[in-house]
C-alpha positions in Angstrom: -0.3 0.2 0.0 1.5 3.5 -0.9 1.7 6.2 2.0 -1.0 8.4 -0.3 -3.5 5.5 -0.4 -3.6 5.6 2.9 -3.3 9.1 2.5 -7.0 9.2 1.1 -8.3 6.0 3.6 -7.2 8.1 6.8 -8.8 11.6 5.6 -11.9 9.9 5.0 -12.1 8.0 8.4 -11.2 11.4 10.1 -14.1 13.2 7.5 -16.4 10.3 9.5 -14.8 10.7 12.8 -16.2 14.7 12.2 -19.5 13.8 11.1 -20.4 11.7 13.3 -19.1 14.3 16.0 -21.5 17.2 14.5 -24.1 13.9 14.7 -23.3 13.6 18.5 -23.5 17.4 19.5 -27.1 18.0 17.3 -28.3 14.4 19.0 -26.6 15.2 22.3 -24.7 11.7 22.5 -22.2 12.0 24.4 -20.9 8.1 23.7 -20.4 9.1 19.8 -18.6 12.2 21.0 -16.0 10.7 23.6 -15.4 7.2 22.5 -15.8 7.9 18.6 -14.2 11.1 18.0 -12.8 11.4 21.2 -10.7 8.3 21.9 -10.9 5.3 19.3 -10.2 7.8 16.3 -7.1 9.7 17.6 -6.2 6.4 19.2 -5.8 4.5 15.6 -4.3 8.1 13.6 -1.8 7.9 16.6 -1.1 4.4 16.4 -0.5 4.5 12.8 1.6 7.9 13.3 3.9 6.2 15.9 4.3 3.0 13.2 5.1 5.4 10.4 7.6 7.1 12.8 9.4 4.0 14.1 9.2 3.2 10.7 10.8 5.7 8.1 11.3 8.9 10.0 15.7 7.8 11.4 16.2 7.4 7.0 14.0 10.9 6.4 16.4 13.7 5.3 15.8 16.7 7.5 14.9 17.2 11.3 13.8 20.0 13.4 16.7 22.2 13.3 15.7 24.9 10.8 12.7 25.6 8.8 14.4 24.6 5.9 15.2 21.0 7.8 11.5 20.7 8.4 10.8 21.1 4.8 13.3 18.7 3.5 11.7 16.3 6.3 8.4 16.7 4.5 9.8 15.6 1.4 9.1 12.1 2.5 5.6 10.8 1.3 5.5 8.0 4.6 6.5 11.3 7.1 4.5 14.1 5.2 1.6 11.0 6.3 3.0 10.6 9.4 2.7 14.5 9.9 -0.9 14.9 8.3 -1.8 12.1 11.1 -0.1 13.9 14.1 -2.9 17.1 12.7 -5.8 14.5 12.3 -5.4 12.7 15.6 -5.0 16.2 17.4 -7.7 17.9 15.7 -10.5 15.1 16.5 -9.0 15.3 19.6 -9.5 18.4 20.8 -13.0 19.4 18.3 -14.5 16.1 20.6 -13.0 18.2 23.9 -14.7 21.0 22.8 -17.6 19.7 22.5 -17.5 17.9 25.7 -16.3 21.2 27.5 -19.2 22.9 26.1 -21.7 20.3 27.7 -20.2 20.7 30.7 -20.2 24.3 30.7 -24.0 24.5 29.1 -22.2 26.9 26.8 -25.2 27.4 23.6 -24.5 24.5 21.2 -25.2 26.7 17.5 -21.5 28.1 18.3 -20.3 24.7 17.2 -21.3 24.6 14.6 -18.5 27.7 13.7 -16.0 26.1 16.2 -16.2 22.4 15.5 -15.4 23.2 11.3 -12.9 25.7 11.9 -10.8 23.2 14.6 -11.3 21.1 11.0 -10.0 22.8 8.9 -7.4 25.3 11.3 -7.4 23.6 14.7 -5.5 25.9 16.8 -7.8 29.1 15.6 -10.8 26.8 16.5 -9.0 25.8 19.5 -8.6 29.8 20.4 -11.6 31.1 19.0 -13.6 28.4 21.9 -11.3 29.8 24.4 -12.5 33.1 23.3 -15.9 32.7 24.1 -15.3 30.7 27.3 -14.1 34.0 28.4 -16.6 36.1 26.6 -19.2 34.1 28.3 -17.3 33.7 32.0 -17.2 38.3 31.5 -20.7 37.9 30.6 -21.1 36.1 34.4 -19.7 38.5 36.3 
């Protein structure tokens, strides 16, 4: 199996996880949110990431010493796939955390319509937006 084929398969799994996460918010299903999107798929991506790193990182050019080294490192398709899995795992995990924390804080669900896609596409920006909403909500409560 090629890195490109695995890339496509993992992307489909991630998309399914994000769709399930959205459905868990709409249908108030903490089990789907916490288990499938918040645990099982991120663990699957993390296992694949770890396997790819163990198999391919050590022979790849580049490293983490400079931006040029990082760019060179990601010229290896297998290491680039590992890097992508890193994003898939943590962004989905963070999306589930945002949905869970929103529910625990009794925040309205409608901001998740924006927050979850933002986190899916631009992870840290979605997290920052969530933290901003939480801070604004605390400011309203005082």
